[in-house]
BATI-485159 format. One line per field, with one value per residue (C-alpha): residue number from 1; residue in one letter; chain; z, x, y. Coordinates in pm, 1 decimal, padded with zeros to 6 digits, always signed. Example, Ala and Ser with C-alpha at 12.3 -4.5 7.8 and 13.67 -1.06 7.14 Angstrom:
% residues 2
i (1 / 2)
aa (A / S)
ch (A / A)
up (+00780.0 / +00714.0)
east (+01230.0 / +01367.0)
north (-00450.0 / -00106.0)
% end
This chain:
% residues 269
i (1 / 2 / 3 / 4 / 5 / 6 / 7 / 8 / 9 / 10 / 11 / 12 / 13 / 14 / 15 / 16 / 17 / 18 / 19 / 20 / 21 / 22 / 23 / 24 / 25 / 26 / 27 / 28 / 29 / 30 / 31 / 32 / 33 / 34 / 35 / 36 / 37 / 38 / 39 / 40 / 41 / 42 / 43 / 44 / 45 / 46 / 47 / 48 / 49 / 50 / 51 / 52 / 53 / 54 / 55 / 56 / 57 / 58 / 59 / 60 / 61 / 62 / 63 / 64 / 65 / 66 / 67 / 68 / 69 / 70 / 71 / 72 / 73 / 74 / 75 / 76 / 77 / 78 / 79 / 80 / 81 / 82 / 83 / 84 / 85 / 86 / 87 / 88 / 89 / 90 / 91 / 92 / 93 / 94 / 95 / 96 / 97 / 98 / 99 / 100 / 101 / 102 / 103 / 104 / 105 / 106 / 107 / 108 / 109 / 110 / 111 / 112 / 113 / 114 / 115 / 116 / 117 / 118 / 119 / 120 / 121 / 122 / 123 / 124 / 125 / 126 / 127 / 128 / 129 / 130 / 131 / 132 / 133 / 134 / 135 / 136 / 137 / 138 / 139 / 140 / 141 / 142 / 143 / 144 / 145 / 146 / 147 / 148 / 149 / 150 / 151 / 152 / 153 / 154 / 155 / 156 / 157 / 158 / 159 / 160 / 161 / 162 / 163 / 164 / 165 / 166 / 167 / 168 / 169 / 170 / 171 / 172 / 173 / 174 / 175 / 176 / 177 / 178 / 179 / 180 / 181 / 182 / 183 / 184 / 185 / 186 / 187 / 188 / 189 / 190 / 191 / 192 / 193 / 194 / 195 / 196 / 197 / 198 / 199 / 200 / 201 / 202 / 203 / 204 / 205 / 206 / 207 / 208 / 209 / 210 / 211 / 212 / 213 / 214 / 215 / 216 / 217 / 218 / 219 / 220 / 221 / 222 / 223 / 224 / 225 / 226 / 227 / 228 / 229 / 230 / 231 / 232 / 233 / 234 / 235 / 236 / 237 / 238 / 239 / 240 / 241 / 242 / 243 / 244 / 245 / 246 / 247 / 248 / 249 / 250 / 251 / 252 / 253 / 254 / 255 / 256 / 257 / 258 / 259 / 260 / 261 / 262 / 263 / 264 / 265 / 266 / 267 / 268 / 269)
aa (M / R / E / Q / I / K / E / A / A / R / Y / I / Q / E / K / G / A / N / E / A / E / V / G / L / V / L / G / S / G / L / G / E / I / V / E / R / F / E / N / A / I / H / I / P / Y / E / E / I / P / H / F / P / V / S / T / V / V / G / H / A / S / E / L / V / Y / G / E / L / N / G / R / K / V / L / A / M / A / G / R / F / H / Y / Y / E / G / Y / K / M / E / Q / V / I / F / P / I / R / V / M / K / A / M / G / I / E / K / L / M / I / T / N / A / A / G / G / I / N / W / D / F / Q / P / G / D / L / M / V / I / C / D / Q / L / N / M / T / G / T / N / P / L / L / G / P / N / D / N / E / L / G / P / R / F / I / D / M / S / E / P / F / A / K / D / Y / I / A / L / A / K / E / K / A / A / A / L / N / I / D / L / K / E / G / V / Y / M / G / V / T / G / P / T / Y / E / T / P / A / E / I / R / M / F / R / T / L / G / A / D / A / V / G / M / S / T / V / S / E / V / I / A / A / R / H / L / G / M / K / V / M / G / L / S / C / I / T / N / L / G / S / G / M / Q / E / N / I / D / H / S / A / V / V / N / T / V / D / Q / V / K / E / H / F / Q / N / L / V / A / N / I / I / E / E / M)
ch (A / A / A / A / A / A / A / A / A / A / A / A / A / A / A / A / A / A / A / A / A / A / A / A / A / A / A / A / A / A / A / A / A / A / A / A / A / A / A / A / A / A / A / A / A / A / A / A / A / A / A / A / A / A / A / A / A / A / A / A / A / A / A / A / A / A / A / A / A / A / A / A / A / A / A / A / A / A / A / A / A / A / A / A / A / A / A / A / A / A / A / A / A / A / A / A / A / A / A / A / A / A / A / A / A / A / A / A / A / A / A / A / A / A / A / A / A / A / A / A / A / A / A / A / A / A / A / A / A / A / A / A / A / A / A / A / A / A / A / A / A / A / A / A / A / A / A / A / A / A / A / A / A / A / A / A / A / A / A / A / A / A / A / A / A / A / A / A / A / A / A / A / A / A / A / A / A / A / A / A / A / A / A / A / A / A / A / A / A / A / A / A / A / A / A / A / A / A / A / A / A / A / A / A / A / A / A / A / A / A / A / A / A / A / A / A / A / A / A / A / A / A / A / A / A / A / A / A / A / A / A / A / A / A / A / A / A / A / A / A / A / A / A / A / A / A / A / A / A / A / A / A / A / A / A / A / A / A / A / A / A / A / A / A / A / A / A / A / A)
up (+13338.4 / +13543.9 / +13786.7 / +13835.9 / +13863.1 / +14151.2 / +14313.7 / +14320.3 / +14475.9 / +14753.3 / +14839.1 / +14886.8 / +15044.0 / +15306.1 / +15387.9 / +15531.3 / +15228.8 / +15222.4 / +15202.4 / +14932.7 / +14800.4 / +14527.7 / +14313.4 / +14298.2 / +14055.2 / +14104.1 / +13834.6 / +13852.6 / +14159.4 / +14288.9 / +14531.6 / +14855.7 / +14917.4 / +15061.9 / +15370.8 / +15434.0 / +15456.1 / +15799.4 / +15899.8 / +15616.2 / +15489.9 / +15262.6 / +15020.8 / +14802.3 / +14430.4 / +14444.8 / +14696.4 / +14531.0 / +14295.4 / +13907.6 / +13966.3 / +13766.9 / +13945.6 / +13877.7 / +13759.7 / +13710.1 / +13918.3 / +14126.6 / +14137.4 / +14478.0 / +14354.1 / +14595.7 / +14684.6 / +14989.3 / +15151.5 / +15419.8 / +15472.1 / +15305.7 / +15425.0 / +15551.1 / +15241.4 / +15185.1 / +14909.5 / +14748.3 / +14569.6 / +14331.5 / +14446.6 / +14102.0 / +13780.0 / +13473.9 / +13135.0 / +12802.0 / +12742.7 / +13030.9 / +12833.8 / +12990.8 / +12772.6 / +12785.0 / +12970.9 / +13266.1 / +13228.2 / +13297.9 / +13543.0 / +13858.2 / +13725.1 / +13662.9 / +14003.3 / +14155.7 / +14005.8 / +14108.7 / +14491.2 / +14431.4 / +14349.0 / +14107.5 / +14142.0 / +13991.0 / +14002.1 / +13737.7 / +13793.7 / +13581.6 / +13527.5 / +13162.4 / +12924.0 / +12830.9 / +12462.3 / +12514.0 / +12503.7 / +12791.0 / +13045.1 / +13248.9 / +13456.3 / +13763.6 / +13626.1 / +13707.6 / +13418.7 / +13477.7 / +13200.8 / +12975.8 / +12723.5 / +12565.0 / +12262.1 / +12223.5 / +12012.2 / +12155.1 / +11828.4 / +12049.1 / +12252.9 / +12579.1 / +12495.1 / +12157.3 / +12146.0 / +12272.6 / +12478.6 / +12827.4 / +12846.9 / +13223.7 / +13240.5 / +12990.9 / +12635.2 / +12316.2 / +12200.2 / +12438.0 / +12438.7 / +12501.0 / +12413.3 / +12800.8 / +12934.2 / +13200.4 / +13400.5 / +13349.1 / +13723.5 / +13848.0 / +13592.4 / +13751.6 / +14118.2 / +14040.7 / +13929.8 / +14228.9 / +14461.5 / +14282.1 / +14309.6 / +14672.0 / +14724.6 / +14506.9 / +14232.5 / +13906.0 / +13737.8 / +13378.8 / +13176.4 / +12848.5 / +12628.2 / +12746.0 / +12448.9 / +12540.5 / +12373.7 / +12423.2 / +12519.0 / +12639.6 / +12437.8 / +12465.8 / +12144.4 / +11875.8 / +11843.7 / +11515.2 / +11694.4 / +11960.5 / +11687.2 / +11545.9 / +11873.7 / +11901.9 / +11572.7 / +11662.0 / +11974.5 / +12254.4 / +12566.9 / +12738.2 / +12639.3 / +12852.7 / +12836.4 / +13061.2 / +13152.5 / +12834.4 / +12856.2 / +13197.5 / +13109.9 / +12821.3 / +13084.0 / +13353.7 / +13110.3 / +12981.2 / +13310.4 / +13384.0 / +13623.8 / +13666.6 / +13606.9 / +13649.1 / +13549.1 / +13657.7 / +13519.4 / +13658.2 / +13394.4 / +13459.7 / +13150.6 / +12835.1 / +12513.1 / +12285.6 / +12121.2 / +12383.3 / +12635.5 / +12617.7 / +12721.6 / +12896.0 / +13143.5 / +13401.5 / +13705.0 / +13622.0 / +13591.2 / +13948.4 / +14071.6 / +13921.5 / +14080.4 / +14415.1 / +14406.1 / +14370.8 / +14575.4 / +14852.8 / +14569.3 / +14418.4 / +14738.2 / +14867.8 / +14553.5 / +14524.3 / +14898.4 / +14853.7 / +14516.2 / +14677.6 / +14972.8 / +14742.7 / +14473.5)
east (+04168.7 / +03846.4 / +04030.9 / +04313.4 / +04023.4 / +03873.2 / +04195.7 / +04316.5 / +03974.1 / +03972.4 / +04331.9 / +04226.2 / +03917.1 / +04110.5 / +04326.8 / +04010.0 / +03875.7 / +03567.0 / +03263.8 / +03381.8 / +03121.2 / +03285.8 / +03609.9 / +03846.6 / +04144.4 / +04387.2 / +04589.5 / +04947.2 / +04987.5 / +04636.8 / +04674.5 / +04724.4 / +04362.0 / +04426.6 / +04539.3 / +04208.3 / +04079.5 / +03957.3 / +04084.4 / +04294.4 / +04453.0 / +04732.2 / +04808.0 / +05111.3 / +05038.7 / +05338.0 / +05149.0 / +04840.9 / +04811.0 / +04835.2 / +04860.2 / +05119.8 / +05314.8 / +05305.2 / +05635.7 / +05532.2 / +05670.7 / +05350.8 / +05190.6 / +05223.4 / +05158.3 / +04947.5 / +04572.4 / +04411.8 / +04095.5 / +03906.5 / +03635.7 / +03598.9 / +03313.7 / +03106.0 / +03157.9 / +03365.6 / +03635.7 / +03873.2 / +04112.5 / +04420.2 / +04691.8 / +04871.8 / +04742.3 / +04883.5 / +04955.8 / +04961.9 / +05308.8 / +05463.4 / +05474.5 / +05184.3 / +04902.3 / +04576.5 / +04427.7 / +04703.9 / +04607.7 / +04207.0 / +04272.7 / +04206.4 / +03874.6 / +03769.4 / +03884.2 / +03686.0 / +03378.8 / +03427.3 / +03476.4 / +03091.1 / +03189.6 / +02937.8 / +03036.7 / +03362.3 / +03549.9 / +03828.6 / +04051.2 / +04354.4 / +04606.2 / +04537.2 / +04677.3 / +04410.7 / +04323.5 / +04013.5 / +04153.6 / +03914.3 / +04116.7 / +04410.3 / +04666.6 / +04489.0 / +04146.9 / +03920.5 / +03703.6 / +03415.0 / +03450.0 / +03095.8 / +03243.7 / +03559.0 / +03757.0 / +03971.6 / +04283.1 / +04475.5 / +04475.1 / +04310.8 / +04027.3 / +04075.1 / +03799.9 / +03989.7 / +03987.1 / +03761.6 / +03478.0 / +03409.2 / +03020.9 / +03028.1 / +03209.3 / +02998.0 / +02849.0 / +03032.1 / +02906.5 / +02846.1 / +02670.3 / +02893.1 / +02607.5 / +02671.6 / +03009.7 / +02999.7 / +02675.3 / +02476.4 / +02372.0 / +02731.4 / +02821.5 / +02505.6 / +02628.8 / +02980.6 / +02854.5 / +02635.5 / +02924.1 / +03164.6 / +02941.5 / +02881.7 / +03244.5 / +03285.5 / +03510.8 / +03476.6 / +03445.2 / +03484.4 / +03331.1 / +03470.4 / +03575.0 / +03855.0 / +04099.6 / +04279.3 / +04641.3 / +04931.9 / +05215.0 / +05472.2 / +05544.1 / +05365.3 / +05159.2 / +05273.3 / +05137.1 / +04991.9 / +04821.6 / +04691.8 / +04538.2 / +04387.8 / +04289.5 / +04062.0 / +03916.3 / +03789.1 / +03617.2 / +03858.9 / +03877.0 / +04161.3 / +04416.8 / +04569.6 / +04762.1 / +04496.1 / +04151.2 / +03961.7 / +04029.1 / +03951.5 / +03615.1 / +03538.1 / +03593.5 / +03393.0 / +03090.3 / +03159.8 / +03138.2 / +02792.3 / +02956.1 / +02823.6 / +03138.8 / +03233.1 / +03529.8 / +03737.0 / +04043.1 / +04308.1 / +04441.7 / +04790.0 / +04916.7 / +04808.6 / +04877.4 / +05186.6 / +05173.0 / +04954.2 / +05247.5 / +05615.1 / +05722.6 / +05580.0 / +05745.6 / +05604.1 / +05772.0 / +05541.8 / +05243.2 / +05275.7 / +05360.1 / +05040.2 / +04854.4 / +05018.8 / +04888.6 / +04534.5 / +04510.5 / +04289.5 / +04030.3 / +04044.5 / +04025.9 / +03720.0 / +03553.4 / +03614.6 / +03514.2 / +03200.2 / +03087.7 / +03177.0 / +02958.7 / +02645.5 / +02742.0)
north (+09685.5 / +09642.1 / +09407.8 / +09679.0 / +09962.5 / +09756.5 / +09668.5 / +10043.4 / +10155.2 / +09858.4 / +09985.3 / +10332.2 / +10256.2 / +10019.8 / +10340.1 / +10495.0 / +10678.8 / +10484.8 / +10743.9 / +11011.6 / +11201.3 / +11437.3 / +11388.7 / +11696.9 / +11707.4 / +11951.6 / +12137.9 / +12284.4 / +12475.8 / +12436.7 / +12145.5 / +12352.3 / +12345.2 / +11995.0 / +12180.1 / +12295.4 / +11943.2 / +11813.0 / +11460.6 / +11435.6 / +11109.7 / +11107.1 / +10833.1 / +10880.9 / +10767.1 / +10520.5 / +10296.1 / +10279.3 / +09952.2 / +10036.9 / +10410.0 / +10609.8 / +10892.0 / +11250.7 / +11403.8 / +11757.7 / +12063.0 / +12206.2 / +11859.6 / +11659.7 / +11338.8 / +11187.0 / +11139.9 / +11305.9 / +11217.1 / +11441.5 / +11669.1 / +12019.2 / +12237.1 / +11928.0 / +11727.1 / +11402.2 / +11464.5 / +11248.6 / +11486.5 / +11435.0 / +11650.7 / +11597.0 / +11432.2 / +11247.6 / +11380.4 / +11253.3 / +11454.1 / +11274.7 / +10951.1 / +10774.9 / +10620.3 / +10767.7 / +10494.4 / +10554.6 / +10926.6 / +10864.2 / +10571.9 / +10769.1 / +10883.5 / +10527.0 / +10462.8 / +10733.6 / +10596.7 / +10258.8 / +10398.0 / +10540.4 / +10885.8 / +11048.9 / +11406.1 / +11549.1 / +11888.1 / +11924.2 / +12214.4 / +12335.2 / +12605.8 / +12743.1 / +13001.2 / +13261.3 / +13315.8 / +13549.7 / +13919.4 / +14019.4 / +13756.9 / +13853.4 / +13632.8 / +13539.9 / +13542.0 / +13212.1 / +13078.1 / +12814.4 / +12604.5 / +12591.3 / +12367.7 / +12198.5 / +12140.1 / +11834.3 / +11916.4 / +11637.8 / +11427.0 / +11141.6 / +11010.9 / +10804.7 / +10567.9 / +10435.9 / +10065.7 / +09789.8 / +09933.2 / +09783.2 / +09808.2 / +09778.9 / +10106.6 / +10294.7 / +10266.9 / +10251.5 / +10607.0 / +10865.4 / +11208.7 / +11495.8 / +11766.1 / +11868.7 / +11773.3 / +12030.6 / +12011.8 / +12337.4 / +12357.3 / +12318.3 / +12614.6 / +12818.5 / +12732.7 / +12847.9 / +13188.8 / +13222.2 / +13118.2 / +13363.6 / +13670.7 / +13593.7 / +13592.3 / +13929.4 / +13696.9 / +13801.3 / +13458.0 / +13444.8 / +13177.4 / +13026.0 / +12725.1 / +12520.3 / +12373.5 / +12079.9 / +12006.7 / +11771.8 / +11981.9 / +11987.7 / +12305.8 / +12613.4 / +12737.9 / +12964.1 / +13281.1 / +13116.4 / +12830.1 / +13080.0 / +13291.0 / +12972.3 / +12853.3 / +13194.5 / +13167.2 / +12813.4 / +12938.4 / +12881.6 / +13112.4 / +12934.5 / +12640.4 / +12385.4 / +12045.5 / +11837.3 / +11806.8 / +11709.7 / +11345.8 / +11328.2 / +11503.6 / +11237.6 / +10951.6 / +11095.3 / +11151.9 / +10792.7 / +10682.6 / +10875.8 / +11097.9 / +11492.5 / +11713.0 / +12070.6 / +12255.4 / +12553.8 / +12696.1 / +12955.5 / +13172.6 / +13186.1 / +13369.1 / +13488.7 / +13305.5 / +13321.5 / +13673.3 / +13833.2 / +13871.5 / +13846.9 / +13503.2 / +13209.7 / +12998.5 / +12722.9 / +12914.4 / +13215.8 / +12985.9 / +12822.5 / +13207.4 / +13357.4 / +13047.9 / +13122.4 / +13485.7 / +13388.4 / +13074.5 / +13196.2 / +13312.4 / +12980.8 / +12789.1 / +12980.6 / +12942.7 / +12564.3 / +12506.2 / +12705.2 / +12496.9 / +12192.8 / +12243.3 / +12215.7 / +11981.6)
% end
């Protein structure tokens, strides 16, 4: 695994992405921010050694390297999900590659369903904590001490100063930024009304099918993480029905706010 990580990192760097400062993971429908990158380099996943390929509508399946508000950013325009049939080690592989490239700062974004009754579709939420309800952990199995320790402290999965920075930037942009706990589940089914009620009781404000494993992997590597959710719909039982096209459409309606916020946060990460 370590050799595969190094091989992928070398390939990406040889393509010109050799000075990345910030890693960015883009969720469903959120990839258009890469159009703002200056001097962009596009690297399809299928060309990168050992990389899976994203199969989900709304994911472009490429790495994009470029400058955003003066910072050199390496963005995943499309991520890999456990429900696609990938192993957890494949889901988190790009995070490990970013670390091997020298990236220490990571922003993870996602499209999520709102559980908090105060949320509305189109809201943006800075993630302050997470609940892993996937039934697994990406660090199961033998531990490679060169990647990180056997046991990791998850008392601050999302950096507190990044949360404060997000709030500051949102206020300056006149964006009503929510704050909450993200619950990660496997999917690909959306939740039942009973599950949504249970998740709310457990303390979740939003739910989605990604992110938690990436955050665990990043913290294992010693990376500093911030998370941002776009609330694309309300959970089952809170609205009439849910489908993926509506998720992507909601993201499209708020993409300018999302892109402005992400760009302004990255500028000072």
